[in-house]
C-alpha positions in Angstrom: 0.5 -0.3 0.0 1.1 3.4 -0.6 1.8 5.9 2.4 -0.9 6.5 4.3 0.3 9.4 5.9 3.0 12.1 5.8 5.0 13.0 8.6 7.4 16.5 8.4 9.5 18.1 11.0 11.5 21.1 10.2 14.3 20.1 12.4 15.8 17.1 12.2 18.0 17.8 15.5 17.4 19.5 19.0 19.9 21.1 21.3 18.0 20.6 24.8 18.3 23.5 27.3 21.4 22.5 30.2 18.2 21.7 32.6 17.8 18.7 29.6 14.3 20.2 28.2 13.1 21.0 24.6 10.4 21.3 22.8 9.7 20.4 18.8 6.8 20.4 16.4 5.5 18.1 13.9 3.1 18.6 10.8 1.0 14.8 10.1 -1.2 14.9 6.5 -3.3 12.7 5.7 -2.9 11.0 2.4 -5.6 8.3 2.2 -8.0 10.8 0.6 -10.8 10.1 2.9 -11.5 11.2 6.7 -9.8 9.0 9.2 -9.3 9.0 13.1 -5.7 8.8 13.7 -3.5 7.8 17.1 -0.1 9.2 17.4 2.5 7.7 19.3 6.1 8.7 20.7 8.4 5.9 19.9 11.7 6.2 21.7 15.2 5.0 20.1 18.6 3.3 21.1 19.0 4.1 24.8 16.3 7.0 25.2 13.6 6.8 27.6 9.6 6.7 26.7 9.3 8.4 29.7 11.4 11.7 28.6 8.9 12.8 26.1 5.3 14.2 26.5 2.8 14.7 23.5 0.9 17.7 24.0 -2.4 17.5 23.5 -5.1 14.4 22.3 -2.8 11.3 20.8 -6.0 10.6 18.6 -7.3 13.0 16.3 -9.6 13.5 13.7 -8.0 14.5 10.1 -10.0 15.7 7.0 -9.3 13.9 3.4 -5.4 16.2 2.9 -5.7 17.5 6.4 -2.9 18.3 8.2 -2.5 18.3 12.0 0.6 19.8 14.2 2.0 17.8 17.2 4.4 19.3 20.0 6.4 17.3 21.5 7.9 18.0 24.9 11.6 16.3 25.8 12.8 16.3 29.3 15.7 14.5 30.4 16.7 13.6 33.8 19.6 14.6 35.8 22.4 12.5 35.6 21.7 11.3 31.8 25.0 10.8 30.1 25.9 13.4 27.2 25.5 12.9 23.6 22.5 12.5 21.1 19.5 10.2 21.6 16.8 10.1 19.5 13.1 9.4 19.1 10.0 9.3 16.2 6.6 9.8 15.5 4.3 6.7 14.5 1.0 7.9 13.2 -1.6 4.7 12.5 -5.3 5.0 11.6 -7.6 3.4 14.2 -9.2 1.5 12.5 -6.8 -0.1 10.4 -3.6 0.1 12.5 -1.8 -2.8 10.8 -2.1 -1.6 6.8 -2.2 2.1 7.2 0.7 3.4 9.5 3.1 5.8 8.8 6.9 6.1 10.3 8.1 9.4 10.9 11.8 10.9 10.4 14.4 10.1 13.3 15.3 13.0 15.7 17.9 13.3 17.7 18.2 15.3 21.0 21.5 16.4 21.9 21.9 16.1 26.0 24.3 18.9 27.6 25.4 19.4 30.9 25.7 23.0 32.4 29.2 24.5 32.6 30.5 24.0 36.3 31.4 27.2 38.3 35.0 28.4 37.9 36.5 29.2 41.0 40.1 30.3 41.6 42.0 27.4 42.2 44.7 26.5 44.3 47.9 26.2 42.5 47.7 22.2 42.5 50.0 22.1 39.1 52.8 21.6 41.1 51.8 18.5 42.8 50.2 17.7 39.3 53.4 17.7 37.5 55.5 15.8 40.3 52.8 13.3 40.0 52.9 13.0 36.3 56.4 12.5 35.8 55.7 9.8 38.7 52.9 7.8 36.5 54.7 8.6 33.2 58.1 6.9 34.3 56.0 3.8 36.3 53.4 3.4 32.9 56.2 2.9 30.7 57.9 0.5 32.9 54.6 -1.4 33.1 53.9 -1.3 29.2 57.5 -3.0 28.6 56.4 -5.6 31.1 53.4 -6.5 29.2 54.8 -6.0 25.9 57.2 -8.4 27.0 55.1 -10.9 28.6 52.2 -10.7 26.5 51.9 -11.3 22.5 53.3 -8.9 20.1 50.6 -5.6 19.3 48.1 -6.4 16.6 47.9 -9.9 17.0 44.5 -11.5 19.2 41.0 -10.6 18.9 39.3 -9.1 15.9 38.9 -5.9 17.2 35.1 -6.1 15.7 31.7 -4.4 17.1 29.1 -6.9 17.9 26.3 -7.2 15.8 22.7 -7.7 16.7 20.3 -9.4 15.0 16.4 -10.6 15.5 14.9 -13.7 16.8 11.7 -15.2 15.3 9.6 -18.0 17.3 8.1 -19.8 14.3 4.7 -19.1 15.5 3.8 -15.4 15.4 6.9 -13.4 15.1 7.8 -11.2 11.7 8.6 -7.5 11.1 5.9 -5.8 8.9 7.4 -4.0 6.3 3.6 -2.5 4.8 3.9 -1.6 0.7 5.9 1.7 0.6 6.3 2.8 -2.8 10.1 2.6 -3.1 9.6 -1.2 -3.3 7.0 -1.3 -5.9 9.1 -2.7 -9.0 9.1 -5.8 -11.3 11.8 -7.4 -13.6 15.2 -7.9 -12.5 16.2 -8.5 -8.2 18.7 -9.8 -5.8 17.4 -10.1 -2.4 20.3 -11.2 0.4 20.0 -12.3 4.2 21.7 -13.8 6.8 20.0 -16.5 8.4 20.0 -18.9 11.3 17.4 -21.6 11.0 15.9 -23.7 14.0 13.3 -25.5 12.2 13.4 -26.2 8.2 10.0 -28.1 7.8 6.8 -26.8 6.3 6.8 -23.1 4.7 9.0 -20.4 6.7 9.4 -17.0 4.9 12.7 -15.2 5.0 11.7 -12.2 2.9 8.3 -12.1 1.0 5.7 -9.9 -0.7 2.3 -11.1 -0.6 1.0 -13.4 -1.7 -2.5 -13.0 -3.4 -4.6 -14.8 -5.1 -6.9 -12.0 -7.2 -4.2 -11.5 -9.0 -2.1 -14.7 -8.5 1.4 -12.9 -7.2 4.3 -13.5 -4.7 7.8 -12.7 -4.7 10.1 -14.8 -2.3 13.1 -16.3 -0.5 12.2 -19.0 1.5 12.3 -22.2 3.5 9.9 -25.4 2.5 10.3 -28.7 3.3 14.4 -28.7 3.9 14.4 -27.0 1.2 15.9 -23.3 0.6 13.5 -21.5 -2.4 13.7 -18.3 -4.4 11.6 -17.0 -6.8 7.9 -15.7 -7.9 4.3 -17.0 -8.4 1.9 -15.7 -10.8 -0.3 -18.8 -10.4 2.5 -20.7 -12.0 5.9 -21.0 -9.7 9.1 -20.2 -11.1 11.3 -21.2 -8.4 14.8 -22.2 -7.7 15.4 -24.8 -5.0 18.2 -26.3 -3.1 18.1 -29.0 -0.5 19.2 -27.3 3.2 22.3 -29.1 4.7 22.0 -30.7 7.4 24.8 -28.5 9.4 22.9 -25.5 8.4 20.4 -26.1 11.4 21.3 -23.6 14.1 24.0 -22.0 12.2 24.6 -18.5 10.4 24.2 -19.0 6.5 24.3 -16.3 4.1 21.6 -16.7 1.2 21.0 -14.8 -1.9 18.5 -15.0 -4.6 19.1 -13.1 -8.4 16.9 -13.0 -11.0 18.9 -11.7 -14.0 16.4 -11.5 -16.8 16.6 -15.0 -17.7 17.5 -17.2 -14.8 16.6 -17.3 -11.3 19.6 -18.2 -9.1 19.8 -19.3 -5.4 23.5 -18.5 -3.6 24.3 -20.1 -0.4 27.4 -18.8 1.7 28.5 -16.9 -1.8 27.9 -20.4 -4.1 25.5 -21.1 -6.7 23.2 -24.3 -5.5 20.7 -24.0 -7.9 18.9 -22.1 -10.8 15.8 -22.0 -13.3 15.6 -20.7 -16.6 12.6 -18.4 -16.5 11.1 -15.1 -18.4 9.2 -14.3 -15.4 11.2 -12.2 -13.0 9.3 -9.9 -10.2 5.7 -9.6 -10.7 3.5 -7.1 -9.7 2.3 -7.7 -5.8 -1.1 -5.7 -4.4 0.0 -6.6 -1.0 2.7 -5.8 2.2 5.9 -7.3 2.0 7.4 -8.9 5.6 10.6 -10.2 6.8 9.9 -13.7 8.9 6.2 -14.1 7.7 3.7 -13.7 4.9 3.3 -10.3 4.2 0.5 -9.0 6.4 -1.3 -12.0 7.7 -0.5 -14.7 10.1 1.4 -17.6 8.5 4.4 -19.0 6.8 6.6 -18.0 9.9 10.0 -18.5 10.2 11.8 -19.7 13.0 15.3 -18.9 14.1 17.7 -15.5 14.0 17.7 -13.2 10.4 20.3 -10.2 10.2 21.2 -7.8 7.5 18.1 -8.3 4.9 18.7 -6.5 1.9 16.9 -6.0 -1.4 18.2 -4.7 -4.8 15.8 -3.9 -7.9 19.1 -5.3 -9.9 20.6 -8.3 -10.9 24.0 -8.6 -8.5 26.6 -11.1 -10.2 27.8 -13.7 -8.3 31.3 -12.0 -7.6 29.5 -9.0 -5.9 27.4 -11.1 -3.8 30.8 -12.9 -2.6 32.7 -9.9 -1.8 29.6 -7.7 -0.2 28.0 -10.7 1.9 30.6 -9.7 4.9 29.5 -6.3 4.4 26.2 -4.0 5.0 25.3 -1.6 2.1 26.2 1.8 2.8 22.6 3.1 1.5 23.4 5.3 -1.5 24.4 2.5 -3.7 22.5 2.8 -7.1 20.2 -0.5 -7.2 19.6 -0.8 -3.5 15.4 -0.7 -3.3 15.9 -1.4 1.0 18.5 -2.3 3.5 17.4 -3.6 6.9 20.4 -4.5 8.8 17.9 -5.4 11.9 20.7 -4.0 14.3 19.2 -1.7 16.5 18.8 -4.3 19.3 15.8 -2.1 21.0 12.6 -0.6 20.2 10.2 -2.0 17.7 11.1 -0.4 14.5 13.5 -2.0 11.8 15.0 0.7 10.0 15.8 0.9 6.5 19.4 2.7 5.7 18.7 3.1 2.1 16.9 6.7 0.7 13.8 5.0 0.2 13.3 4.7 4.2 11.1 1.8 4.1 11.0 1.2 7.8 9.2 -2.1 9.2 7.7 -2.6 12.6 8.5 -5.3 14.9 5.3 -8.1 15.6 6.4 -10.1 18.0 10.1 -10.3 16.7 12.3 -10.1 19.9 16.4 -8.6 20.5 18.1 -11.7 22.1 20.3 -10.5 24.9 23.3 -12.1 22.9 25.5 -10.8 20.4 27.1 -12.1 17.3 30.7 -11.0 17.0 32.0 -9.5 13.8 30.3 -7.0 11.3 27.9 -9.6 10.3 26.9 -12.9 11.7 29.6 -15.9 11.4 29.5 -18.1 8.2 28.6 -21.5 8.8 31.4 -23.7 7.5 31.4 -24.1 3.7 29.3 -27.1 2.1 31.1 -29.8 -0.1 31.1 -28.5 -3.9 27.8 -29.7 -5.9 26.7 -29.2 -9.3 23.7 -26.3 -9.0 20.4 -27.9 -9.0 17.9 -26.9 -12.2 14.3 -27.3 -11.2 11.7 -26.6 -13.9 8.4 -24.9 -13.3 5.8 -26.9 -11.8 2.4 -27.5 -13.7 -1.0 -27.0 -12.4 -2.6 -29.4 -10.8 -4.6 -31.5 -13.1 -6.1 -34.8 -12.0 -5.6 -36.6 -8.8 -2.6 -38.6 -7.8 -1.3 -41.1 -5.2 -0.3 -39.2 -2.1 -1.9 -36.9 -0.4 -0.6 -33.4 1.0 -2.4 -32.2 4.0 -2.8 -28.1 3.9 -2.2 -26.1 6.9 -5.4 -25.7 8.6 -7.7 -22.4 8.8 -10.2 -21.6 11.4 -13.4 -20.4 9.7 -15.8 -18.4 11.9 -14.2 -19.1 15.3 -14.5 -22.9 15.0 -11.9 -25.2 15.0 -10.8 -25.7 11.2 -11.4 -29.3 8.8 -8.4 -31.2 8.2 -7.8 -30.7 4.5 -6.1 -32.9 2.0 -4.8 -32.0 -1.3 -3.4 -34.6 -3.8 -1.0 -33.2 -6.3 -0.7 -34.0 -9.9 2.5 -34.9 -11.2 5.2 -32.9 -11.4 7.1 -30.6 -8.7 4.7 -28.7 -7.0 4.5 -26.2 -4.6 3.2 -27.2 -0.8 -0.8 -26.3 -1.2 -2.1 -23.1 0.3 -5.5 -22.7 1.6 -7.5 -19.5 1.1 -7.8 -17.3 4.3 -11.7 -17.6 4.8 -11.2 -15.6 8.5 -13.4 -12.8 6.7 -15.8 -14.8 5.5 -17.2 -17.0 8.5 -18.7 -20.2 8.1 -17.9 -21.0 4.3 -16.0 -23.8 3.4 -12.2 -23.3 2.4 -11.1 -23.2 -1.0 -7.7 -25.2 -1.7 -5.4 -23.7 -4.1 -2.5 -26.1 -5.3 1.0 -24.2 -6.5 
């Protein structure tokens, strides 16, 4: 979906007074084209605390079509807060449809400063300080010499890199809601990348996905499906490259990348191509939300494990580029970069997109773990034994019934326990069956579509 609201402020940063106080004004515009009641929430970032901020006036307000409202935020930082920048942003959502119609405002930095101490005419302690300094320098030189002689040489030892934080997904309800921003509306060529540490490899478990929808049939996917890594698109027929998951990948960090170059879908594991499928179909238009760790906008296909460094490109990256860049995150202004979610905030409910598109996501049940991973990205799993690329041909639609039933995931209908649905696939390689979600069509029988 397009952006529902526009949130602006004239000040990207605010210098607080020595007492730790300040005030900032935001403007919220309704771009839905219809009257709406909105709720505004202040969301702190980093080490900022929610009790520092106060929204002046009502949090819920009416917005006319193309109308605007001004919101003032008062900041009061308690004494003893460390100096330096902190930040916050506004989240505005439609009260009637908060999961789909919302907007995240720009991040505003607040600079905390301390009052200058009162100066008094000092006692001439400099004489004592000079004497003490001479002693310290002499003693320090002796100590350093002893350390270097007894320990390893300078430059050896640890990596010196900062820890990287990731997001944990429970496989039952956790995902990152990316909405449907205009910056991600493209077709044709694509590159999808992510570091994952899977805990479960059964069923359908999305890593990054756009959709799916049935009317029209459309989906873009990077996922796990019954012990297979898969990447591709679907328009009623699947165009998916697929490779078996090595047993050692479970519980270990793996870098996955998928590329459509105009003629072939390619799947890479730890920088090595492991599957390909010739196709004239790349990214298809999808009228639905994007998501990390689930189907966009719905409650299914949940990933179980950890995910970090998710990057989306509207160009086909080469195998060499994937290998060279898998250990470093994009700067944010690279040509063809559509979105870059590092998932390294470590706190709060926002997954920031560092690209120029600023397609920020909202955490829905995903959590920041207490552990950290050393390095600029999660550690690489042991490289697999070289194996030839797997060529996957596109599946055919389900036709006559054949032996070998497949049990589809049940869908609750009208609040009653779901029926057990069995689908029998046709000959050829097929995707797992998908049951249409009838939660809004209470009492009707489920319709099963095999793809």
